[in-house]
GUNUGU-609743 format. One record per atom (N, C-alpha, C): residue number from 1; chain; atom name; z negated, y, x. Coordinates in nm, 4 decimals, always signed. Last residue first. Example, Ala and Ser with C-alpha at 12.3 -4.5 7.8 and 13.67 -1.06 7.14 Angstrom:
# residues 2
node n 2 chain A atom N pz -0.7080 py -0.2250 px +1.2850 $
node n 2 chain A atom CA pz -0.7140 py -0.1060 px +1.3670 $
node n 2 chain A atom C pz -0.7870 py +0.0030 px +1.2900 $
node n 1 chain A atom N pz -0.7800 py -0.5690 px +1.3190 $
node n 1 chain A atom CA pz -0.7800 py -0.4500 px +1.2300 $
node n 1 chain A atom C pz -0.7800 py -0.3300 px +1.3200 $
This chain:
# residues 90
node n 90 chain A atom N pz -0.8576 py -1.6387 px -2.5119 $
node n 90 chain A atom CA pz -0.9963 py -1.6814 px -2.4899 $
node n 90 chain A atom C pz -1.0838 py -1.6391 px -2.6041 $
node n 89 chain A atom N pz -0.6269 py -1.5074 px -2.5821 $
node n 89 chain A atom CA pz -0.6380 py -1.6508 px -2.6094 $
node n 89 chain A atom C pz -0.7824 py -1.6990 px -2.5994 $
node n 88 chain A atom N pz -0.6731 py -1.2540 px -2.4783 $
node n 88 chain A atom CA pz -0.6668 py -1.2705 px -2.6235 $
node n 88 chain A atom C pz -0.6820 py -1.4168 px -2.6638 $
node n 87 chain A atom N pz -0.6527 py -1.3104 px -2.2064 $
node n 87 chain A atom CA pz -0.7802 py -1.2643 px -2.2596 $
node n 87 chain A atom C pz -0.7831 py -1.2848 px -2.4108 $
node n 86 chain A atom N pz -0.3786 py -1.3744 px -2.1978 $
node n 86 chain A atom CA pz -0.4796 py -1.4761 px -2.1616 $
node n 86 chain A atom C pz -0.6165 py -1.4382 px -2.2150 $
node n 85 chain A atom N pz -0.2707 py -1.1287 px -2.2651 $
node n 85 chain A atom CA pz -0.2424 py -1.2461 px -2.3471 $
node n 85 chain A atom C pz -0.3463 py -1.3546 px -2.3217 $
node n 84 chain A atom N pz -0.3560 py -0.9718 px -2.0512 $
node n 84 chain A atom CA pz -0.4058 py -0.9433 px -2.1859 $
node n 84 chain A atom C pz -0.3814 py -1.0600 px -2.2816 $
node n 83 chain A atom N pz -0.2074 py -1.0964 px -1.8417 $
node n 83 chain A atom CA pz -0.3536 py -1.0900 px -1.8393 $
node n 83 chain A atom C pz -0.4105 py -1.0695 px -1.9796 $
node n 82 chain A atom N pz +0.0565 py -1.0515 px -1.9256 $
node n 82 chain A atom CA pz +0.0072 py -1.1880 px -1.9048 $
node n 82 chain A atom C pz -0.1450 py -1.1918 px -1.9061 $
node n 81 chain A atom N pz +0.0596 py -0.7701 px -1.9264 $
node n 81 chain A atom CA pz +0.0826 py -0.8431 px -2.0509 $
node n 81 chain A atom C pz +0.0296 py -0.9862 px -2.0390 $
node n 80 chain A atom N pz +0.0226 py -0.7250 px -1.6514 $
node n 80 chain A atom CA pz -0.0771 py -0.6784 px -1.7470 $
node n 80 chain A atom C pz -0.0633 py -0.7516 px -1.8806 $
node n 79 chain A atom N pz +0.2584 py -0.8361 px -1.5484 $
node n 79 chain A atom CA pz +0.1287 py -0.8894 px -1.5061 $
node n 79 chain A atom C pz +0.0188 py -0.8482 px -1.6037 $
node n 78 chain A atom N pz +0.4505 py -0.6712 px -1.6697 $
node n 78 chain A atom CA pz +0.4500 py -0.8149 px -1.6980 $
node n 78 chain A atom C pz +0.3158 py -0.8773 px -1.6608 $
node n 77 chain A atom N pz +0.3809 py -0.4237 px -1.5495 $
node n 77 chain A atom CA pz +0.3728 py -0.4409 px -1.6943 $
node n 77 chain A atom C pz +0.3656 py -0.5885 px -1.7316 $
node n 76 chain A atom N pz +0.4394 py -0.4781 px -1.2834 $
node n 76 chain A atom CA pz +0.3017 py -0.4448 px -1.3211 $
node n 76 chain A atom C pz +0.2815 py -0.4629 px -1.4715 $
node n 75 chain A atom N pz +0.7159 py -0.5202 px -1.3038 $
node n 75 chain A atom CA pz +0.6291 py -0.6282 px -1.2564 $
node n 75 chain A atom C pz +0.4832 py -0.6023 px -1.2950 $
node n 74 chain A atom N pz +0.7998 py -0.2654 px -1.3913 $
node n 74 chain A atom CA pz +0.8274 py -0.3844 px -1.4728 $
node n 74 chain A atom C pz +0.7347 py -0.4995 px -1.4336 $
node n 73 chain A atom N pz +0.7184 py -0.1105 px -1.1722 $
node n 73 chain A atom CA pz +0.6591 py -0.0864 px -1.3035 $
node n 73 chain A atom C pz +0.6804 py -0.2061 px -1.3967 $
node n 72 chain A atom N pz +0.8861 py -0.2188 px -0.9748 $
node n 72 chain A atom CA pz +0.7409 py -0.2255 px -0.9600 $
node n 72 chain A atom C pz +0.6708 py -0.2052 px -1.0938 $
node n 71 chain A atom N pz +1.1381 py -0.1482 px -1.0810 $
node n 71 chain A atom CA pz +1.1040 py -0.2900 px -1.0602 $
node n 71 chain A atom C pz +0.9519 py -0.3067 px -1.0490 $
node n 70 chain A atom N pz +1.1201 py +0.1305 px -1.0698 $
node n 70 chain A atom CA pz +1.1377 py +0.0642 px -1.1992 $
node n 70 chain A atom C pz +1.0983 py -0.0829 px -1.1898 $
node n 69 chain A atom N pz +1.0997 py +0.1632 px -0.7902 $
node n 69 chain A atom CA pz +0.9925 py +0.2080 px -0.8778 $
node n 69 chain A atom C pz +0.9996 py +0.1425 px -1.0143 $
node n 68 chain A atom N pz +1.3500 py +0.0708 px -0.7113 $
node n 68 chain A atom CA pz +1.2301 py -0.0009 px -0.6670 $
node n 68 chain A atom C pz +1.1123 py +0.0358 px -0.7569 $
node n 67 chain A atom N pz +1.5053 py +0.2705 px -0.8312 $
node n 67 chain A atom CA pz +1.5235 py +0.1303 px -0.8701 $
node n 67 chain A atom C pz +1.4021 py +0.0470 px -0.8304 $
node n 66 chain A atom N pz +1.4275 py +0.5041 px -0.6963 $
node n 66 chain A atom CA pz +1.3948 py +0.4878 px -0.8374 $
node n 66 chain A atom C pz +1.4062 py +0.3421 px -0.8816 $
node n 65 chain A atom N pz +1.2852 py +0.4491 px -0.3714 $
node n 65 chain A atom CA pz +1.3996 py +0.4722 px -0.4585 $
node n 65 chain A atom C pz +1.3591 py +0.4419 px -0.6026 $
node n 64 chain A atom N pz +1.1633 py +0.4987 px -0.0320 $
node n 64 chain A atom CA pz +1.1455 py +0.4847 px -0.1761 $
node n 64 chain A atom C pz +1.2751 py +0.5066 px -0.2508 $
node n 63 chain A atom N pz +1.1911 py +0.5589 px +0.2274 $
node n 63 chain A atom CA pz +1.2306 py +0.4238 px +0.1891 $
node n 63 chain A atom C pz +1.2164 py +0.4004 px +0.0392 $
node n 62 chain A atom N pz +1.0798 py +0.8065 px +0.2618 $
node n 62 chain A atom CA pz +1.2254 py +0.7989 px +0.2566 $
node n 62 chain A atom C pz +1.2766 py +0.6609 px +0.2191 $
node n 61 chain A atom N pz +0.8112 py +0.7700 px +0.3055 $
node n 61 chain A atom CA pz +0.8543 py +0.7987 px +0.1691 $
node n 61 chain A atom C pz +1.0057 py +0.7935 px +0.1524 $
node n 60 chain A atom N pz +0.6662 py +0.5406 px +0.5013 $
node n 60 chain A atom CA pz +0.7871 py +0.6228 px +0.5009 $
node n 60 chain A atom C pz +0.8336 py +0.6492 px +0.3583 $
node n 59 chain A atom N pz +0.3065 py +0.5600 px +0.5549 $
node n 59 chain A atom CA pz +0.4314 py +0.4921 px +0.5219 $
node n 59 chain A atom C pz +0.5453 py +0.5915 px +0.5131 $
node n 58 chain A atom N pz +0.1061 py +0.7971 px +0.4381 $
node n 58 chain A atom CA pz +0.0981 py +0.6684 px +0.5064 $
node n 58 chain A atom C pz +0.2194 py +0.5889 px +0.4623 $
node n 57 chain A atom N pz +0.0314 py +1.1442 px +0.4616 $
node n 57 chain A atom CA pz +0.1195 py +1.0351 px +0.4200 $
node n 57 chain A atom C pz +0.0938 py +0.9107 px +0.5039 $
node n 56 chain A atom N pz -0.1233 py +1.3390 px +0.5797 $
node n 56 chain A atom CA pz -0.1787 py +1.2674 px +0.4660 $
node n 56 chain A atom C pz -0.0946 py +1.1515 px +0.4173 $
node n 55 chain A atom N pz -0.0207 py +1.4444 px +0.8115 $
node n 55 chain A atom CA pz +0.0043 py +1.5171 px +0.6874 $
node n 55 chain A atom C pz -0.0489 py +1.4466 px +0.5621 $
node n 54 chain A atom N pz -0.1195 py +1.2794 px +1.0182 $
node n 54 chain A atom CA pz -0.1007 py +1.4230 px +1.0412 $
node n 54 chain A atom C pz -0.0884 py +1.5012 px +0.9106 $
node n 53 chain A atom N pz -0.3640 py +1.0384 px +0.9765 $
node n 53 chain A atom CA pz -0.2306 py +1.0833 px +0.9374 $
node n 53 chain A atom C pz -0.2225 py +1.2343 px +0.9514 $
node n 52 chain A atom N pz -0.6263 py +0.9745 px +1.0293 $
node n 52 chain A atom CA pz -0.5224 py +0.8987 px +1.1003 $
node n 52 chain A atom C pz -0.3803 py +0.9407 px +1.0652 $
node n 51 chain A atom N pz -0.7991 py +1.1389 px +0.8917 $
node n 51 chain A atom CA pz -0.8454 py +1.0805 px +1.0179 $
node n 51 chain A atom C pz -0.7324 py +1.0159 px +1.0978 $
node n 50 chain A atom N pz -0.6868 py +1.1977 px +0.6522 $
node n 50 chain A atom CA pz -0.6774 py +1.3011 px +0.7557 $
node n 50 chain A atom C pz -0.7253 py +1.2501 px +0.8910 $
node n 49 chain A atom N pz -0.7550 py +0.9915 px +0.4825 $
node n 49 chain A atom CA pz -0.6268 py +0.9826 px +0.5524 $
node n 49 chain A atom C pz -0.6117 py +1.0891 px +0.6608 $
node n 48 chain A atom N pz -1.0820 py +0.8692 px +0.5083 $
node n 48 chain A atom CA pz -0.9974 py +0.9799 px +0.4675 $
node n 48 chain A atom C pz -0.8687 py +0.9756 px +0.5490 $
node n 47 chain A atom N pz -1.2128 py +0.6587 px +0.6129 $
node n 47 chain A atom CA pz -1.2418 py +0.6904 px +0.4731 $
node n 47 chain A atom C pz -1.1554 py +0.8042 px +0.4213 $
node n 46 chain A atom N pz -1.1773 py +0.3807 px +0.8343 $
node n 46 chain A atom CA pz -1.1404 py +0.5156 px +0.7915 $
node n 46 chain A atom C pz -1.1776 py +0.5371 px +0.6455 $
node n 45 chain A atom N pz -1.2268 py +0.1165 px +0.8896 $
node n 45 chain A atom CA pz -1.3329 py +0.2123 px +0.9184 $
node n 45 chain A atom C pz -1.3018 py +0.3544 px +0.8710 $
node n 44 chain A atom N pz -1.1684 py -0.1816 px +0.7327 $
node n 44 chain A atom CA pz -1.1090 py -0.0511 px +0.7589 $
node n 44 chain A atom C pz -1.2205 py +0.0519 px +0.7735 $
node n 43 chain A atom N pz -1.2074 py -0.5015 px +0.8718 $
node n 43 chain A atom CA pz -1.2688 py -0.3932 px +0.7939 $
node n 43 chain A atom C pz -1.2033 py -0.2616 px +0.8331 $
node n 42 chain A atom N pz -1.1219 py -0.6971 px +1.0410 $
node n 42 chain A atom CA pz -1.0836 py -0.7079 px +0.9017 $
node n 42 chain A atom C pz -1.1421 py -0.6008 px +0.8118 $
node n 41 chain A atom N pz -1.2123 py -0.6050 px +1.2913 $
node n 41 chain A atom CA pz -1.2688 py -0.7256 px +1.2328 $
node n 41 chain A atom C pz -1.2389 py -0.7409 px +1.0852 $
node n 40 chain A atom N pz -1.1016 py -0.2962 px +1.2167 $
node n 40 chain A atom CA pz -1.1825 py -0.3672 px +1.3155 $
node n 40 chain A atom C pz -1.2448 py -0.4873 px +1.2451 $
node n 39 chain A atom N pz -0.8549 py -0.0572 px +1.1685 $
node n 39 chain A atom CA pz -0.9054 py -0.1876 px +1.1263 $
node n 39 chain A atom C pz -0.9796 py -0.2553 px +1.2411 $
node n 38 chain A atom N pz -0.8171 py +0.2627 px +1.0670 $
node n 38 chain A atom CA pz -0.8536 py +0.1842 px +1.1854 $
node n 38 chain A atom C pz -0.9192 py +0.0546 px +1.1384 $
node n 37 chain A atom N pz -0.5542 py +0.3658 px +0.8360 $
node n 37 chain A atom CA pz -0.6802 py +0.3715 px +0.9082 $
node n 37 chain A atom C pz -0.6936 py +0.2856 px +1.0312 $
node n 36 chain A atom N pz -0.2747 py +0.2121 px +0.7383 $
node n 36 chain A atom CA pz -0.3923 py +0.2758 px +0.6809 $
node n 36 chain A atom C pz -0.5137 py +0.2595 px +0.7705 $
node n 35 chain A atom N pz +0.0205 py +0.2951 px +0.9329 $
node n 35 chain A atom CA pz -0.0667 py +0.2066 px +0.8569 $
node n 35 chain A atom C pz -0.1921 py +0.2795 px +0.8152 $
node n 34 chain A atom N pz +0.1674 py +0.5019 px +1.0373 $
node n 34 chain A atom CA pz +0.2345 py +0.3743 px +1.0140 $
node n 34 chain A atom C pz +0.1519 py +0.2810 px +0.9258 $
node n 33 chain A atom N pz +0.1432 py +0.8334 px +0.8983 $
node n 33 chain A atom CA pz +0.0874 py +0.7235 px +0.9779 $
node n 33 chain A atom C pz +0.1630 py +0.5953 px +0.9434 $
node n 32 chain A atom N pz +0.3722 py +1.1135 px +0.9075 $
node n 32 chain A atom CA pz +0.3027 py +1.0027 px +0.8408 $
node n 32 chain A atom C pz +0.2474 py +0.9017 px +0.9410 $
node n 31 chain A atom N pz +0.5299 py +1.3169 px +0.9946 $
node n 31 chain A atom CA pz +0.3861 py +1.3296 px +1.0152 $
node n 31 chain A atom C pz +0.3046 py +1.2161 px +0.9571 $
node n 30 chain A atom N pz +0.7892 py +1.2303 px +0.9283 $
node n 30 chain A atom CA pz +0.7592 py +1.2673 px +1.0671 $
node n 30 chain A atom C pz +0.6095 py +1.2750 px +1.0935 $
node n 29 chain A atom N pz +0.7867 py +1.2026 px +0.6510 $
node n 29 chain A atom CA pz +0.7926 py +1.0829 px +0.7354 $
node n 29 chain A atom C pz +0.7498 py +1.1145 px +0.8779 $
node n 28 chain A atom N pz +0.7957 py +1.4673 px +0.5704 $
node n 28 chain A atom CA pz +0.6782 py +1.3853 px +0.5371 $
node n 28 chain A atom C pz +0.6730 py +1.2610 px +0.6248 $
node n 27 chain A atom N pz +1.0525 py +1.5389 px +0.6610 $
node n 27 chain A atom CA pz +0.9339 py +1.6075 px +0.7137 $
node n 27 chain A atom C pz +0.8073 py +1.5246 px +0.6889 $
node n 26 chain A atom N pz +1.2032 py +1.3750 px +0.4939 $
node n 26 chain A atom CA pz +1.2127 py +1.3586 px +0.6398 $
node n 26 chain A atom C pz +1.0902 py +1.4214 px +0.7066 $
node n 25 chain A atom N pz +1.1362 py +1.4763 px +0.2382 $
node n 25 chain A atom CA pz +1.1026 py +1.3390 px +0.2750 $
node n 25 chain A atom C pz +1.1067 py +1.3165 px +0.4261 $
node n 24 chain A atom N pz +1.2120 py +1.7177 px +0.1389 $
node n 24 chain A atom CA pz +1.0947 py +1.7171 px +0.2272 $
node n 24 chain A atom C pz +1.0566 py +1.5765 px +0.2741 $
node n 23 chain A atom N pz +1.4172 py +1.6956 px -0.0401 $
node n 23 chain A atom CA pz +1.4446 py +1.7717 px +0.0818 $
node n 23 chain A atom C pz +1.3269 py +1.7724 px +0.1800 $
node n 22 chain A atom N pz +1.2986 py +1.5729 px -0.2603 $
node n 22 chain A atom CA pz +1.3849 py +1.4937 px -0.1718 $
node n 22 chain A atom C pz +1.4095 py +1.5643 px -0.0380 $
node n 21 chain A atom N pz +1.0221 py +1.5908 px -0.4026 $
node n 21 chain A atom CA pz +1.1008 py +1.6899 px -0.3283 $
node n 21 chain A atom C pz +1.1817 py +1.6160 px -0.2211 $
node n 20 chain A atom N pz +0.9469 py +1.4770 px -0.7140 $
node n 20 chain A atom CA pz +0.9787 py +1.4329 px -0.5779 $
node n 20 chain A atom C pz +1.0696 py +1.5364 px -0.5121 $
node n 19 chain A atom N pz +0.9254 py +1.5608 px -0.9731 $
node n 19 chain A atom CA pz +0.8107 py +1.5862 px -0.8852 $
node n 19 chain A atom C pz +0.8368 py +1.5470 px -0.7390 $
node n 18 chain A atom N pz +1.1472 py +1.4733 px -1.1073 $
node n 18 chain A atom CA pz +1.1373 py +1.6174 px -1.0830 $
node n 18 chain A atom C pz +1.0211 py +1.6525 px -0.9905 $
node n 17 chain A atom N pz +1.1052 py +1.2041 px -1.1599 $
node n 17 chain A atom CA pz +1.1862 py +1.2422 px -1.0432 $
node n 17 chain A atom C pz +1.1797 py +1.3907 px -1.0094 $
node n 16 chain A atom N pz +0.8968 py +1.0277 px -1.2824 $
node n 16 chain A atom CA pz +0.8946 py +1.1751 px -1.2792 $
node n 16 chain A atom C pz +0.9752 py +1.2261 px -1.1594 $
node n 15 chain A atom N pz +0.9667 py +0.7529 px -1.2672 $
node n 15 chain A atom CA pz +0.9016 py +0.8085 px -1.3859 $
node n 15 chain A atom C pz +0.9056 py +0.9610 px -1.3948 $
node n 14 chain A atom N pz +1.1031 py +0.6916 px -1.0310 $
node n 14 chain A atom CA pz +1.1376 py +0.6207 px -1.1538 $
node n 14 chain A atom C pz +1.0831 py +0.6908 px -1.2780 $
node n 13 chain A atom N pz +0.9835 py +0.8516 px -0.8427 $
node n 13 chain A atom CA pz +1.1273 py +0.8673 px -0.8628 $
node n 13 chain A atom C pz +1.1713 py +0.8005 px -0.9927 $
node n 12 chain A atom N pz +0.7221 py +0.7484 px -0.8553 $
node n 12 chain A atom CA pz +0.7509 py +0.8832 px -0.9046 $
node n 12 chain A atom C pz +0.8990 py +0.9038 px -0.9299 $
node n 11 chain A atom N pz +0.7649 py +0.4950 px -0.7392 $
node n 11 chain A atom CA pz +0.7109 py +0.5061 px -0.8757 $
node n 11 chain A atom C pz +0.7398 py +0.6434 px -0.9347 $
node n 10 chain A atom N pz +0.8590 py +0.5728 px -0.4848 $
node n 10 chain A atom CA pz +0.9448 py +0.4968 px -0.5762 $
node n 10 chain A atom C pz +0.8962 py +0.5085 px -0.7201 $
node n 9 chain A atom N pz +0.6295 py +0.6942 px -0.3815 $
node n 9 chain A atom CA pz +0.7516 py +0.7731 px -0.3989 $
node n 9 chain A atom C pz +0.8452 py +0.7038 px -0.4963 $
node n 8 chain A atom N pz +0.4551 py +0.4765 px -0.3693 $
node n 8 chain A atom CA pz +0.4251 py +0.5897 px -0.4578 $
node n 8 chain A atom C pz +0.5490 py +0.6747 px -0.4834 $
node n 7 chain A atom N pz +0.6048 py +0.3192 px -0.1819 $
node n 7 chain A atom CA pz +0.5631 py +0.2669 px -0.3133 $
node n 7 chain A atom C pz +0.5373 py +0.3821 px -0.4097 $
node n 6 chain A atom N pz +0.6540 py +0.4756 px +0.0530 $
node n 6 chain A atom CA pz +0.7639 py +0.4257 px -0.0291 $
node n 6 chain A atom C pz +0.7232 py +0.3768 px -0.1680 $
node n 5 chain A atom N pz +0.3838 py +0.7190 px +0.0506 $
node n 5 chain A atom CA pz +0.4853 py +0.6384 px +0.1172 $
node n 5 chain A atom C pz +0.5876 py +0.5847 px +0.0187 $
node n 4 chain A atom N pz +0.1622 py +0.8335 px -0.0465 $
node n 4 chain A atom CA pz +0.2766 py +0.9220 px -0.0261 $
node n 4 chain A atom C pz +0.3889 py +0.8511 px +0.0454 $
node n 3 chain A atom N pz +0.0090 py +0.5759 px +0.0948 $
node n 3 chain A atom CA pz -0.0233 py +0.6993 px +0.0251 $
node n 3 chain A atom C pz +0.0888 py +0.7968 px +0.0536 $
node n 2 chain A atom N pz +0.0644 py +0.2236 px +0.0398 $
node n 2 chain A atom CA pz +0.0716 py +0.3467 px +0.1167 $
node n 2 chain A atom C pz +0.0283 py +0.4645 px +0.0310 $
node n 1 chain A atom N pz +0.0000 py -0.1162 px +0.0840 $
node n 1 chain A atom CA pz +0.0000 py +0.0000 px +0.0000 $
node n 1 chain A atom C pz +0.0000 py +0.1231 px +0.0890 $
């Protein structure tokens, strides 16, 4: 998972494309961290993205696209429907 990276950018491009500033994706990528925080023994020691990301982004937002966002939303919806169906059965 990323913050301001490809997953979040894809979701926004699919649902609210007017909020994505395509002209700033290269700039966001330049200051982004490759991963989330500092991992030691399977534990993440960071609590704020400012500790490890120049601009708060984690991941490459330029890799996002509306099609990916639609696919992610469809998969999340299907998983939620399956969960709720199972709860209703119980």
